[in-house]
N, C-alpha and C positions, 0 to 999 in steps of 0.2 A: 504494500500500500504506500501512501504518500508519494504518488507518482509525480513526474515532472509537471510543472504548471502548463496547461494547454493554452492555445490561442483563445482570445475572447470569442465567446459564442460556442465554445465546446460543450457538447451534451454528453451526459452520462447518467445512467440509472439502472435500477433493477427491474427485470421483467419476469414475472412468474408464468411458466408454461403449465397450464392446467387443462384438464379434460377427463372424460370417463376413460376406463381402461381400454387399451389396444387401439387408440386412434392415431398413434404414431408420434407421440410427444417426444420421446427420446430420440427417435430417428430425425425429427425436425431439429432438435438441439444439436445433434452431431453434424447435420448438414449445414446449419447456420455457422457453427464454429469452424467447420472444416477439419474436425478431429474427432475420433471416437472417444467420448468421455462418459456417456451414459449408455448402459448396456441395453440391448434390444433382443426381443424374440417375438415369435408370433403369438405367444401366450399372454393373456392379460396379467396385470400386477407384477410384471417383471421389475419395475422400478419400486424401490422401497425407501428411498431417501431423497432429500433435497440434494440435487447435484448442480453445482454452479459451473457454468461455462462462460468464459470471458472472450468477447470479440472486440478487439481494439482497432479503430481506424483513425486517421488523422483528425477527423472532425467529430468523432463520437466514440464512446466506449459503451458496449452493450453487456450487461451482466445478467445472463439468463439463469433462471432457477427452474430446473426440471423437477417435477413432483410426481408422486405416485398417482395412478388413476383413481378417481374418487369412487369408492365402492358402496353400492346401495344394498347388496345382499351379503349373506354369510358374515355378519359383523361380529366375528370372534375377536380375541385380543389383538391378533396381528392386524386385521383390517381396521380395527378402531385406531390403532397406532398410526396406520398409513393415512387415514382420514384426518387425524390431528395434524399430520405433517402438511397436508394440503391446506387446511384452514390456517395454520401458522404462516405458511408462505404467503397467502393472500393478504395477511395483515401487515406485511412489511415491505411492499413493493411500490414502485412508481407507475408501472403499467402491468396489465394482465393480458396474456396472450392465450385465449381460449382456443383449443384445437378440437375440431369435430371432423367427422368423415363427410366429405362433400357429397351432397345429394340427399341428406336427411338430417333432421334434428330429432333425436329420439329421447325417451324419458330420462336416460342417463345424462344426456347433454343438458336437459332442462334442470336436473338436480344440481348440476354444477353451476348453471346460470343463477340459481337461487342463492348460491354461496358468494356470488361476486360482490366485492365491497363497493359501497357508494363512494362517489367522488374520486374514483380511480379509473382512468380511461381503459377500456377493454377493446382489444382488436380480436376479431374472429379470423382464425386461419382455417380455411376449409381444405383440409389435407386430402390427398389421394384424388385430386381433381381430375387427374388424367384418366380415372376410371369412369367418369361421368360422361355418357355418350351424347355430347352435343348440347347446344343451348336450350333445346326443348326440355331437358331435364335440369340443367343448371339454373336457368332463370327462375322457375318456381321455387327451387331451393333457396336461392338468394333472397327472394321476397319473404319466404317463411323465416329465414334467419334474421332478416331486418326487423320483422314483426316480433321476434322472440325477446329482443333486448335492444337497448339504444347503444349499439356498438360504435366506437369511434371510426372504425373501418372494417370492411370484410374483404379478405384477400384469398382467392382460391390458389392453392399451392400444391406441389407434389414434392414432399421431402425426399422420397426415395430417388426421384429423377432430377432433383435440384431445380425445379421449375418455379419461377416467379419469386424466388427467395430474395432477390435484389429489391423487388418492389415491396416485399414485406419489411425488409430492413429500412427502407426509406420512410415507410409509414411509421414504424416504431421510433425511428430517430426523431421525427417531428414531435413526438409525445414525451420524450425524455426531458428532464429539467436541465437547465444550463448550470453546469458545475464541473469541477476538475474530475479527472478519472479516479476511480477507487482502487485500481490495480495498476501495477507496472505494465508497460506496453507488451512485454513478452509473456505475461501470465495467461494461462489457459483455464485454470480452475483454482478454487481454494481447498480442494480435497487433496489429501496426502497420497503418495504412491501406495502406502499400506492399504488405505481404503479402496483405491482403484484396483489393487490386486485382488482383494476379496470380491469385488463386484465382477471382475472378469471371470473368476472361477464360477460364481453363481450364474452368470450368463450361460456358460457351457452346460451347467446342469439343466437350465430351462430348455436349451436347444437339443440336448441329447436324451432327455428322459420323457416319459409319457405325460399325460395330462395331470395326473394326481400328484405324483411325487414332488415335483419342484416347489410347490407351494408350501410344503412342510420342510423345506431345506433352508438352512442359513449357513454362512461361511464365516469362520473366525480365523484371524491370522495369529498364530502362536509364536512365530518368529519372523522378523523382517530385518535383515542385516545387509548393509552395503559393505562389500569387500572389493575395493577398487572399482573395476568395471563390471562387477558381478553383483546381482541381487540374490541373496539366499532367503527363500521364503518357505515356511512351513505353515500349512493351512489345514484346519479341520472342517469337514463338511458335517453339519449337524442335521440329523433327520429326526422325525417325531414318532416313527413306528419301527419296531424291530424288523419287520419284513421289508422295509424300505432300504435297509443297509445293503443286503445282497444285490438289490436292483441297481443301486448306485455303483457298487463295486464291479458288477458284471461277472460273467464266466471267466474264471482265471484272472480276474482283475483287469480285463480288457477295457471295460467302459471307464473305470477310474483312470486308467492310463490315457485313454483318448481325451477325457476331460482335461487332464493335466497338460497334455501336449498342446491342445488347442489354446488353453489359457496362457501357457508359457509363451507361445508365439505372439499372442496379442500383447502381453506384457513387454516383451522385448521390443516390439514396434513402438509402444507408447513410452517406455522408459528410456529407449535408446541405449540399452545395456543388456548383457547376457543375464539370463535368469535360471537359477536352479530352484525348481518347485517340487515340493513333496506334499502329497495329499493323503489324508486318512479320513475315516468316517466314524462319527460318534452318534449314539442314540440319546435323545432327550425327549422322553415320551410326553406327547401332548403339549409341546412348548408353545404352539401357535395359539392355544386357548388360555395361556397363563400370562397375565400382565407382567409379573416379575421376570419370568423367563424371557419374554419379548424384550424387556428393557435390558437385561443382562447381555443378550445377544446383539444389542445395538441396532435393532430394527426400527426404522422410522426416525424422525427427528421431532422431539416433543419439547 
């Protein structure tokens, strides 16, 4: 922080990226930053923390805050913690970027709209716009979106294809307050390498396991040590059922090895260093329904 004083008129502020599960919030953050900071998968509730991504340009600094998808169902201890994270992020930002799937505003979107804070400008990013077949589908959606809330702007985008992201940034820049940057020009995030390592392991769990198991998994870093150009990392995968442990490990340990290999490669790209990664699996029965266990495992940001 305490970055160099900018030119007069420089804009900087925090932008919460919010929305229901699985609309592409993390993919959008990564596309805007130009770096993989927030983990992604095709399964909802992949994101469990506020993840800050910083984009610095000569005229503006954008501090994006990715949040978990707001959960309306199955409100156990884990999902209650994730929803508190969303509400906390909304209370502390200059602009809100609400992400929906282009083509529809569903009850989950409307639940998030009801959370939007007063007197904070809200931009609607209609993601996956490339999947909407022509103006005959897009125009009615845009009218319905405009009727749902008094948005400062509505911008159809495609995060996965990088379409109209420049327009989205121009809109957001105009809503940021005039003030000095909050981060140094080369900063990408306020999260540590230790945190990012745990998230990358968890991403591979979501991508390589079936529908049920990943939601009962957490990752804790037991050792993170820098040894010159090497990161030595020991991580525990925590599951909530005894029968989930052999699923994560796989026959002859093959699945656990594949998870470790994929996570290590992403870590090496992100950290710019060699990584030695060791994984093992622990059982903590029913932890997703236990408020104290959720807190001990560092899930959510309360």
